[in-house]
C-alpha positions in Angstrom: -2.2 24.7 -39.6 -4.9 27.2 -38.8 -6.4 27.7 -35.4 -9.7 26.0 -36.3 -7.9 23.1 -38.0 -6.9 21.9 -34.5 -10.5 21.2 -33.6 -11.4 19.3 -36.7 -11.9 15.6 -36.4 -9.1 13.6 -37.8 -9.7 11.0 -40.5 -10.7 7.6 -39.0 -7.7 5.9 -40.6 -5.2 8.3 -39.2 -2.8 6.4 -36.7 -2.9 9.4 -34.3 -6.7 9.2 -34.2 -6.6 5.4 -33.6 -4.1 5.8 -30.7 -6.2 8.6 -29.2 -9.1 6.2 -28.8 -6.8 3.9 -26.8 -6.5 5.7 -23.5 -3.6 3.5 -22.4 -1.6 4.6 -25.5 -2.0 8.3 -24.9 1.1 10.4 -24.1 -0.6 13.6 -22.7 -1.7 14.8 -19.4 -1.4 12.0 -16.7 0.5 9.5 -18.8 3.2 11.7 -20.1 5.9 10.3 -17.8 4.8 6.7 -18.3 7.2 5.3 -21.0 8.2 1.7 -20.1 10.7 0.0 -22.4 9.4 -2.7 -24.6 11.7 -5.5 -23.4 11.4 -9.2 -23.6 11.0 -11.0 -20.3 14.2 -13.0 -20.9 16.1 -9.7 -21.0 14.5 -8.5 -17.8 15.3 -11.8 -16.0 18.9 -11.8 -17.3 19.6 -8.3 -16.1 17.6 -8.3 -12.8 17.5 -12.0 -11.9 20.4 -12.2 -9.5 19.4 -9.1 -7.5 15.7 -10.1 -7.5 16.6 -13.6 -6.3 18.9 -12.3 -3.5 16.2 -9.9 -2.2 13.5 -12.6 -2.4 15.6 -15.1 -0.3 16.3 -12.4 2.3 12.6 -11.5 2.5 11.5 -15.1 3.1 14.1 -15.6 5.8 13.6 -12.2 7.7 10.0 -11.2 7.0 7.3 -13.1 8.9 4.5 -12.5 6.4 6.7 -13.7 3.5 7.8 -16.8 5.4 4.2 -17.6 6.3 3.1 -17.1 2.7 5.9 -19.4 1.4 4.9 -22.2 3.8 1.2 -21.7 2.9 2.0 -21.8 -0.8 4.0 -25.1 -0.5 1.5 -26.7 1.9 -1.4 -26.1 -0.5 0.5 -26.9 -3.7 1.8 -30.3 -2.7 0.6 -31.0 0.9 1.8 -34.4 1.9 2.5 -35.3 -1.7 1.2 -35.5 -5.2 1.0 -39.3 -5.5 0.7 -41.7 -8.5 -2.1 -44.1 -9.2 -0.9 -46.5 -11.9 -3.3 -47.2 -14.8 -1.8 -50.6 -15.7 -4.6 -53.0 -16.7 -3.0 -56.1 -15.0 -3.9 -55.9 -11.3 -0.9 -58.0 -10.2 1.6 -55.9 -12.1 0.0 -52.7 -11.0 0.3 -53.7 -7.4 4.0 -54.6 -7.8 4.7 -51.3 -9.4 2.9 -49.3 -6.7 4.6 -51.2 -3.9 8.1 -50.8 -5.4 7.4 -47.1 -6.0 6.3 -46.6 -2.4 9.4 -48.3 -1.1 11.7 -46.3 -3.5 10.3 -42.9 -2.4 12.2 -43.3 0.9 15.5 -43.5 -1.1 14.7 -40.8 -3.7 16.7 -38.0 -2.1 20.3 -37.9 -3.1 21.1 -36.0 0.1 19.2 -38.5 2.3 17.3 -35.8 4.1 13.7 -36.6 3.1 11.6 -38.7 0.8 10.2 -38.0 -2.7 7.2 -36.1 -1.3 9.5 -34.0 0.9 11.4 -33.1 -2.3 8.1 -32.0 -3.8 7.6 -29.6 -0.9 11.2 -28.3 -1.4 10.5 -27.7 -5.1 7.3 -25.8 -4.2 9.2 -23.5 -1.8 11.9 -22.9 -4.4 9.2 -21.9 -6.9 7.8 -19.4 -4.4 11.2 -17.9 -3.5 13.2 -18.3 -6.7 10.5 -19.0 -9.3 12.3 -22.1 -10.4 14.1 -25.3 -9.3 16.3 -27.8 -11.0 16.1 -31.5 -10.4 19.0 -33.6 -11.6 18.3 -37.3 -12.2 21.3 -39.2 -10.8 21.8 -42.8 -11.9 23.5 -45.0 -9.2 25.6 -48.1 -9.2 24.2 -51.5 -8.4 26.5 -51.8 -5.3 24.9 -48.7 -3.8 22.1 -51.1 -2.5 19.1 -49.1 -3.7 15.8 -50.7 -4.7 16.0 -48.8 -7.9 19.4 -47.4 -8.8 18.3 -43.8 -9.3 18.1 -40.7 -7.0 17.1 -37.1 -7.3 19.3 -34.0 -6.6 17.8 -30.6 -6.1 19.8 -27.6 -7.4 18.9 -24.0 -6.6 18.5 -21.3 -9.2 21.8 -19.7 -8.3 23.6 -22.8 -9.6 22.7 -21.8 -13.2 24.4 -18.5 -13.9 22.1 -15.8 -15.4 25.0 -14.0 -17.0 26.3 -17.0 -19.0 25.3 -16.0 -22.5 27.6 -17.1 -25.3 28.1 -19.3 -28.3 29.0 -22.9 -27.6 31.8 -24.6 -29.4 29.4 -26.9 -31.2 27.5 -24.0 -32.7 24.7 -24.0 -30.1 23.6 -20.9 -28.2 23.8 -20.5 -24.4 21.2 -18.2 -22.9 21.1 -17.6 -19.1 23.1 -20.9 -18.6 20.8 -23.0 -20.9 22.2 -24.4 -24.1 19.8 -24.5 -27.1 20.3 -26.1 -30.5 19.5 -24.6 -33.8 15.8 -25.2 -33.6 15.4 -24.0 -30.0 15.5 -27.3 -28.1 17.2 -27.5 -24.8 20.2 -29.8 -25.0 22.3 -29.0 -21.9 22.5 -26.9 -18.7 25.8 -25.3 -17.6 25.7 -25.5 -13.8 28.2 -24.0 -11.4 30.1 -26.6 -9.5 29.6 -24.7 -6.2 27.0 -22.3 -4.9 28.2 -18.7 -5.4 27.0 -17.7 -1.9 28.3 -20.7 0.1 31.5 -19.5 1.8 31.9 -22.9 3.6 32.6 -24.7 0.3 36.2 -23.9 -0.4 37.7 -26.7 -2.4 40.4 -27.1 -5.0 40.4 -24.9 -8.1 38.1 -26.4 -10.7 36.3 -25.2 -13.8 33.5 -22.8 -12.9 30.7 -24.7 -14.7 30.0 -28.2 -15.9 27.8 -29.2 -18.8 24.9 -31.5 -17.9 22.8 -33.0 -20.7 19.2 -31.8 -20.7 17.7 -35.3 -20.5 19.2 -35.6 -17.0 17.8 -32.3 -15.8 14.2 -31.2 -15.0 13.6 -27.4 -15.0 10.6 -26.7 -12.8 9.1 -23.2 -13.2 5.9 -21.5 -14.2 6.2 -19.7 -17.5 4.1 -16.6 -17.6 5.2 -15.3 -21.0 5.6 -17.1 -24.3 9.3 -18.0 -24.9 10.3 -17.5 -21.3 13.4 -19.6 -20.4 13.9 -18.9 -16.7 11.5 -18.5 -13.8 10.5 -15.4 -11.8 10.0 -15.5 -8.0 6.3 -16.0 -7.1 6.8 -13.4 -4.4 8.2 -10.8 -6.8 5.0 -8.7 -7.2 4.8 -8.2 -3.4 8.5 -7.7 -2.6 8.5 -3.9 -2.5 5.4 -3.7 -0.3 6.7 -6.4 2.1 10.1 -4.6 2.4 8.6 -1.2 3.0 5.9 -2.4 5.4 8.6 -4.3 7.4 10.7 -1.1 7.7 7.6 0.9 8.7 6.7 -1.6 11.4 10.3 -1.6 12.7 10.4 2.2 12.9 7.0 2.3 14.6 8.0 -0.3 17.2 11.3 1.5 17.8 9.6 4.8 18.2 7.2 3.5 20.8 10.0 1.7 22.6 12.1 4.9 22.8 9.1 7.0 23.9 8.2 4.5 26.6 11.7 4.6 28.1 11.2 8.2 29.3 8.6 8.4 32.1 9.1 12.2 32.7 11.4 15.2 32.7 12.4 17.3 35.7 13.3 21.0 35.7 15.4 22.1 38.7 16.2 25.6 39.9 19.6 24.6 41.3 21.2 21.9 39.1 23.7 21.1 41.9 21.0 20.0 44.3 20.3 16.3 44.0 16.9 14.8 44.1 15.8 11.7 45.8 17.0 8.6 43.8 19.1 10.7 41.4 22.2 8.9 40.2 25.6 10.4 39.3 25.7 12.5 36.1 27.2 10.9 33.1 29.9 12.4 30.8 27.3 14.6 29.1 26.2 16.0 32.5 22.8 14.2 32.4 21.5 12.4 35.5 18.7 9.9 35.9 16.3 9.7 38.9 14.5 6.5 39.5 11.2 6.1 41.3 10.3 3.4 43.8 6.8 2.2 44.6 5.1 4.6 47.1 7.6 7.4 46.7 6.5 10.9 47.6 8.9 13.5 46.3 9.0 17.0 47.7 9.9 19.6 45.1 11.6 22.9 45.9 10.0 26.2 44.7 10.5 26.6 41.0 11.1 22.8 40.3 8.7 21.1 38.0 8.0 17.6 36.7 6.5 16.9 33.3 5.5 13.3 32.5 6.1 11.9 29.0 3.0 11.4 26.8 4.2 9.6 23.7 1.9 9.9 20.7 -0.2 6.9 19.8 0.0 5.2 16.4 -3.4 6.7 15.6 -6.7 5.2 14.6 -5.7 4.7 11.0 -2.9 2.2 11.8 -5.1 -0.9 11.7 -6.8 0.1 8.5 -3.5 1.0 6.9 -2.0 -2.4 7.9 -5.1 -4.3 6.7 -5.2 -2.6 3.2 -1.4 -3.1 2.8 -1.5 -6.7 3.8 -4.6 -7.3 1.6 -2.6 -5.9 -1.4 0.3 -8.2 -0.5 -1.9 -11.2 -0.3 -3.4 -10.4 -3.7 0.1 -9.9 -5.1 1.2 -13.4 -4.1 -2.1 -15.0 -5.0 -2.9 -16.3 -1.5 -6.0 -15.7 0.7 -5.5 -12.9 3.2 -5.9 -15.2 6.2 -3.2 -17.6 4.9 -0.7 -14.8 4.7 -1.5 -13.1 8.0 -3.4 -15.7 10.1 -6.1 -13.1 10.7 -9.6 -14.4 10.4 -11.4 -11.7 12.5 -13.2 -10.3 9.5 -13.9 -13.7 7.9 -17.1 -15.7 7.8 -18.2 -19.0 6.3 -19.2 -17.4 3.0 -16.2 -15.2 2.5 -13.8 -18.1 3.4 -15.4 -20.5 1.0 -15.5 -17.9 -1.8 -11.8 -17.1 -1.6 -10.8 -20.7 -1.1 -12.7 -21.8 -4.2 -10.8 -19.3 -6.3 -7.5 -20.1 -4.6 -7.9 -23.8 -5.1 -8.6 -23.2 -8.8 -5.3 -21.4 -9.1 -3.4 -24.1 -7.1 -5.0 -26.9 -9.2 -3.6 -25.1 -12.3 -0.1 -25.2 -10.9 -0.5 -28.8 -9.7 -1.4 -30.2 -13.1 0.4 -27.8 -15.4 3.7 -27.5 -13.5 4.2 -30.0 -10.8 2.7 -33.1 -12.5 3.7 -32.2 -16.0 7.3 -30.9 -15.4 8.3 -32.9 -12.3 6.2 -36.1 -11.6 5.7 -37.5 -15.1 9.3 -37.3 -16.3 10.5 -38.9 -13.0 7.9 -41.7 -13.3 9.1 -42.5 -16.8 12.8 -42.5 -15.9 12.1 -44.5 -12.8 10.1 -47.2 -14.7 12.9 -47.5 -17.3 15.6 -47.8 -14.6 13.6 -50.3 -12.6 13.1 -52.6 -15.6 16.7 -52.3 -16.7 18.0 -53.0 -13.2 15.7 -56.1 -12.8 13.7 -54.6 -10.0 10.6 -54.9 -12.1 9.8 -57.8 -14.4 7.9 -56.0 -17.2 8.3 -56.9 -20.8 7.0 -53.5 -22.1 7.9 -50.5 -19.8 6.2 -48.1 -22.2 2.8 -49.9 -21.7 3.3 -49.4 -17.9 3.7 -45.6 -18.2 0.0 -44.5 -18.0 -0.4 -43.1 -14.5 -2.7 -40.6 -12.8 -1.2 -38.2 -10.3 -3.5 -37.5 -7.4 -3.0 -34.1 -5.6 -3.5 -33.8 -1.9 -7.1 -33.6 -0.6 -8.7 -30.3 0.2 -10.0 -29.9 3.7 -13.7 -29.2 3.8 -15.0 -25.9 5.1 -18.3 -27.7 6.1 -17.7 -31.5 5.9 -21.3 -32.5 6.3 -22.6 -30.3 3.4 -19.7 -31.2 1.2 -20.0 -34.9 1.6 -23.8 -34.8 1.1 -23.2 -32.8 -2.1 -20.7 -35.5 -3.3 -23.2 -38.3 -2.5 -26.0 -36.5 -4.5 -23.6 -35.9 -7.4 -22.7 -39.6 -7.5 -26.4 -40.7 -7.3 -27.3 -38.3 -10.1 -24.5 -39.6 -12.3 -22.8 -36.3 -12.5 -19.5 -37.7 -11.2 -18.0 -41.1 -10.5 -17.0 -42.6 -7.2 -13.4 -42.8 -8.4 -13.2 -39.0 -8.8 -14.8 -38.5 -5.4 -12.3 -40.8 -3.7 -9.4 -39.3 -5.6 -10.5 -35.8 -4.5 -9.7 -37.0 -0.9 -6.1 -37.7 -2.0 -6.4 -41.5 -2.0 -6.4 -44.2 -4.7 -9.9 -45.7 -5.2 -8.5 -49.2 -5.7 -6.6 -49.0 -2.5 -9.7 -47.8 -0.7 -11.7 -50.7 -2.2 -9.2 -53.2 -1.1 -9.2 -51.9 2.4 -13.0 -51.9 2.5 -13.1 -55.5 1.3 -10.5 -56.5 3.9 -12.4 -54.7 6.6 -15.7 -56.3 5.7 -14.1 -59.8 5.6 -12.5 -59.4 8.9 -15.7 -58.1 10.5 -17.6 -61.1 9.1 -14.9 -63.6 10.2 -14.9 -62.3 13.7 -18.7 -62.1 13.9 -18.7 -58.4 14.7 -21.5 -56.0 14.0 -21.2 -52.2 13.6 -23.7 -49.5 12.8 -22.5 -49.3 9.2 -20.5 -51.5 6.9 -18.5 -50.5 3.8 -20.7 -50.1 0.8 -24.0 -49.7 2.8 -26.1 -46.6 2.6 -26.1 -44.9 6.0 -27.3 -42.0 8.1 -30.4 -39.9 7.4 -30.5 -40.8 3.7 -31.0 -44.6 4.4 -33.8 -45.8 2.1 -36.5 -48.3 3.2 -36.4 -51.7 1.7 -40.0 -51.4 0.5 -42.0 -48.5 -0.7 -44.8 -47.5 1.8 -48.4 -48.1 0.6 -50.9 -45.3 0.5 -53.9 -47.2 2.0 -54.6 -48.1 5.6 -53.2 -51.6 5.2 -50.1 -50.1 3.8 -49.3 -48.2 7.0 -48.5 -51.4 8.7 -46.3 -52.6 5.8 -44.5 -49.3 5.9 -43.9 -49.6 9.6 -42.6 -53.1 9.1 -40.3 -52.0 6.3 -38.9 -49.3 8.5 -38.2 -51.8 11.3 -36.4 -54.1 8.8 
């Protein structure tokens, strides 16, 4: 190739010319050392999953920012619970189903530590820490005395071995502990019988894993890639920064503590002459002199005292911390103030803007993961079990399946403006009253029944309040008659306002 051939334009169809127009595909200059392997996410999870999981759990236990982010994630994802509102047409049957469900939620936990909505919070925390959680549907005997003979058992990610990848005896494939059939459907999970990190559970020698049918297991995780079979910790993108920042803060605190321990240093002309308040020398020959309030020390000629002046952290410490924590908050997908508790630089507009985006992300997880993977399968199995056990007298349990899962309400940044906006939206027909009520985390039919009961009780007791359920109230109250424009109409308008 001649010298000038190097400067000629390559043909447009040449692959080298195409890749040259894609800056991210270039291999010269700055990107020469950037050669990531083209690996599937399942291979990455299988190889690095155990170590990633161990580091994630340690961070959430030992790092304050990680622990606060985990609690904020769970509190916003499930709050006090994602609750069902049955869509059965028959009001009497719907009420019986809802009442039985509410009573059963107190018995849902197989460990007896919390209720169904507490289990939701535990699942949300596991999603943040481990990226996944397993829920085993446990049928119970009639003599166990449960309203509906069914309970839920939570299993951590470590209970399903990442390294278990083999061919099953029935011809199926086992990948990361999950058994798939010939067309890729999940047919079983091979769980460990004991947690690998629990040293307190030392029982008899038993087989390492047990096969549990897939219809009895719910695998709750957020798939981020097509074909992904195991979850990744939600905190994974921020783990390195959290760890290094924690080390930096510890080193900075220890440096300041060490520097503050030395008030000053004394130079003596005769080492054998003791000073006032000087203690005996230690094995290394160093002695310490303490000062009492009001002490006036006389120094001999040639003696000198130099006081310690430890270096400050510098003016860039706050800015460095802020930018690092801002990057951590973005990595975990949480607003900065929810991770750090710092609202000094926040105002109404900035808080509202970031909360709107954050709630959009949380709503995606609520409907696409929690409701779809956890709540709906449990509702279906619970209905079937309740009908088979005789707890519910329903001829067609399939017809009773329709249900709407209501996520917890969002607290308003400005309650007055938000409620006024909702009232205007209802009056304009943009939204329905049902959707507005459900946005508060309640069932509209339950609210209507309570309003009717309140109105009846008020009428029976002959009470009178400023407002009653269903009445227009406040500054938007509308006169009963439209004011007239002529002089005579002024009196009518005044009368209508009095009415």
